[in-house]
C-alpha positions, 0 to 999 in steps of 0.5 A: 500500500505504501508503495502505491501511495509513493507512486501516486505522489511521484506522478503528481510531482511529474505532472506539476513540473510538466505543466510548469514547463509548458507555461514557461516563456521562451527566452530565445528563438527556436531557431538554433545556429550551429557555427563551424570554425574548423579548417583543414582537409576534410573540413569546411571553414565557415558557418551554416544554419540548421534551418538549412538542413537538406530536404526534399527528394534525394539528389540524382547521380548522373552516370557516364555519358548521361546528360542534364541541363542546369540553369540553361547549361547542357552538361554532357558526360555525367558523373555528377550529383544534381538535386536539392538533398544530398547530406554530407557526413553530419547531415546538417548541410548538403554535400560540397559537390551537389549541384543545386539547380535552385541556386542562382548563378551569374555567367562567367568563364571557367578561369574567372572568379576562382579566388572568391571560392575559398580553399574548400569550396561548397557548391552551395556556398560559393558566389553565383558567379563561381557557380556560373563559371563551374557550370560552363566548365562542365558544359564544355566537357571538363577540358578547359586547360586554364580553368581555375583548379577549384572548379576541378576540385568541385567535380572531383568531390563528386567522384570521391563521394561516389567511390568512397561513400556509395562504393563502400555501401555496395551501390557502385558496380565494378564497371562504373568504378572503372569509368570513374578511374578513367575519368580521374586519369583523364583529369590528371593529364590536363590538371596534374600540374597542380600539386594538390590536385595531383596528390588527391587524385593519385590517392583516390586511384590508389584507394580504389584499388585498396578497397575493391581490388586488393586481391589483384596486383597494383595497377601501373597508374598508381604512384606510391611515391606520392605522400598522398598515397600513404594509407593505400601503401600501408596495405601493400606493405602489410600484404607483403609482410604477411606473406613472408616476402622480402621487402624489395628496394622500391618498396623499402624506399617508399616505406621510408619516404612516406613515413611521417617521422622522417624526410628525404633531404634535398639531393633525394628530391632534386635528383630523384631518378639518380637517387632511386637508382643509387639506392636500389644498388646500395640496397641490393649490395647490403640486403640482396633481395631485401630485408624480411620483416616479422609480422607485428601484432598491431592490426592494420587500419587505414583512413581516407584522406579526402579532398572533399570537406564533406567526407570525414577525414577520420573515416575508417575503411574496411580492409583485410585482417593484416599486421601493420608493419608501417609503424615499426622503427627498426626497419626504417632505421636500417633503410635510413642508413642507406638513404643517408649514404646515397644522399651524401654521394649526390650532394655535390650533383644536387647542389650543382643542379640547384644553381641558376642556369645549370645544365644537367647534361654538361660535363660539369654536371655529369662529372659529379654523378656517381660512377656506377650510375653513369657508367651503365647508361647506353651513352657511357658504353659508347664513350667507353668503347671509343676510349678503349679503342684510343688506348688499345690496351696501352696509353692513348695520346690525342688532341684535347679537342678530340677528347672532348669530341669523343665524350660528346662535349663542346670544347670550352672557350677557356680551360679553368680549373673547374673544367680540368677537374670536370673532364678528369672526373668524367673520364674517370667515371668511364673507367679511364684516366687522363694525364696530366690530371690537375688533381694529382699531377699539378699540371695543366694541359692547353686547349690546342695541345695533346693529352694522354689517356690510360685504362682503369684510371685512378679509381674513386678512392685514389689518394696519392702518396708523397712518393707519387708527387715527388717522382712526378716532379722528377719526371717533369724535370727529366722531360725538360732535360731530355728536350734540351736538344729537341731530340728525345732519345728512347734511352732517356725515356727508358731511364725515367720509366725505370725510375717509376717501375723500379720504385717499390714505394709506389702502388700499381695505380700510381705507377700507371698514372706516372707512366702516362704522365711521363708519356705526355711530358716527353711529347709536350714542350715543358716550360720552366717559367716561374721556377726560378722564383719558386726556388729562391728560398731553397737551400744550396744542398737542395739545389745541388740534389736537384742538379744531380737529378737533371744531369743523371737524366741527361747522360742516360743515353751514354753521352752528354753532347756539348750542346746539351751542356750548353742547354743544361747551363741555361736550365741551371740558370733558370732554376736559380742554380750556378751554371758553372756547377754543370761541369762539376756535376758531370764529373761527380756523376762520372765518378759514381757511375763509371766512364761516359763520353763527355764533351766539355765546353771550352776545352778539347778534353774528353774522356771515354769510359765504356758502358756497363756490360749489357746482357745479350739480346738487350737493346742499347740504353742506360742501365741504372745500377743499384748504387746510383739508385741509392744515391739518387734516393738520398738526394731526392729525400733532401728535396721532397719538401721542395719538389712538390711545390716548385711545379704547383700550378698558379690559381686561375686568373678568374674564379671558377664560380661562386664557391659554395657557401661564399658570402657577399658580406660578413653577415648574410642575414643583414641583407634581409629585412626583419620579417624575412629574417624571422621567417628564415630563422623559423623555417630552418628548424625543420625540413618539411612544412605543410602548406597551411602551416607555412601560409600561417607563418607568413601571414603572422609576419605580414608576408605573402607566401609566393613573395616570401619564397622568392625573396628567400630563394634569391637571397640563398642564390646570392649567398650560396648559389642554390635555392633554399625552399622547394615549393610543393605539398609539403614545402621543403626547406634545405636546412643544411644549406641554411646552416651552411650560409649562417655558419660561414659568418661565425 
């Protein structure tokens, strides 16, 4: 009974409260406004009213090749939604793609009024003039190349909805999906130059495969290099790992480049083709067919990154039950090691390509490409065959102009140091070496002169020893002496060859290089200009040692003629030596090595001591005995500190180019105003920037995006001859270049 009474009391209280609610006067209008203030892909920035909630019959989807008329525009080709009711994901407004025929329009061309649309346009919210321009673009067959990209996106939103929303609900046939894919590919051919559209379009193509055809091989039109395709790529990687397959090089590279926690540096992006090829080679060298990743326990979930603001950015999609290896860090670190190596090898080539007016086909550019990349091209193989024919297994000797023609390059108007280095490096990449090589022989060749080419070359890691440089200088001195009478004797060249071949301190590569250098030196007039000044600080003992080396070469053919003595005296004078010392040096040499026919100036005296015995069947020539070699070694030790410098080439009269990192003032930042300095300091903190974040930073500093990029890139060119910012989606900043510029002043 008590329970019944209690229930009655509660009911009375309820009725009283309800009556009070009915009689209460409202304090505000029954119309409630819901404001939306969010931004980013998948969201609309603006406001709308709940009273605008879609109503009426559902909108129609017009398939391919169907026609519809809207506001006087006959639209062929279909693939659009038309009507008044097509709710977006929250149901409070129509989908951005919906063409509402009740909305007013104003006539306009497809390239007009685009900047009035906003970043994520809704057909129902854009100005009437924009709707008119959009309808005219549709009526024209969606082919106008100069159409504003926002109109292309409005149409693309409808394709997205049809595949991602209707398709996942089972409302789209495989034939219709194929038609939509073909349309997206067609649009890419016309509007793919726009980075943002290209990314979203590539992502839709990849996601269609991931959702509906993942049991088939990935189609060739899918570009997994694109960051927009990260989610579909995760499915590819997961299937590969689940099957126990090794990760091939191209998949490993995409795994790294699509990982949100890492970024490829400038050389990998600027030299994309060369970087990919080099990475594939290095990856195979280290991992063979590829690394094998053990399936992890975390299950795969992928989202669709929509261009349309009417499709939820966190929309979860149904995919096969697979592990999610994409989140693993261990494999990324292993791949990253190779990435770093390849990046460093392409740094010089990348920096060259970043310079204004650089030609990627020039000798200067080709000489910077890693040998293993360029040597495998068809053009390189042809050049290699030509050089092999010139050398014929030995040392080739040809005009410099002919060598340039052989490698398919124009002869430069003037040979600067950079030209000499580029030629030597390029020929080295072909598997050959040149002499003289400015990097190792301290000698230049002239445009109208000749050059020696020899097989194998110096190799990538060639690091010449002091002995190499000392012997090289002796060879040049010897060539000078042998050319005194303008009749180079074979015995004299053989003597100098012996100095190379019998030297146990030289490596085989060093010997091949020096023999080629000797071959060139003996056949090219040697110039002693400038040597006297360079020898002015040399001690008397060192000068004496040099003079002994000269005389020992002069008597290599068994005799020293009077005219040779005369020329030796001139050479002694040129080298800053006492010409009266020639006679004494000849006597000293005769005492060391035995009798030799010598004609002395101003005297009829001559003395003849027979040549050392020669083995039967050997050619006549000078034979160095061990004692003479020992004496010469002792003397060369005295001049090692001198010989390497006396033939060093002078610097070019004009600079080769603006040195990397060269500054035009002590403080490079001083040439920027405060706003651009602040932007530079902000950007150098990381390499990758989303365009919206970059735009927001520029706005906070009172700068326009495009103008700020131009100013900073021009500034970087002035200070380091390379661009700082790489425009795209995302935007990349060359952090290493930024550090290089500001560090130079410190």
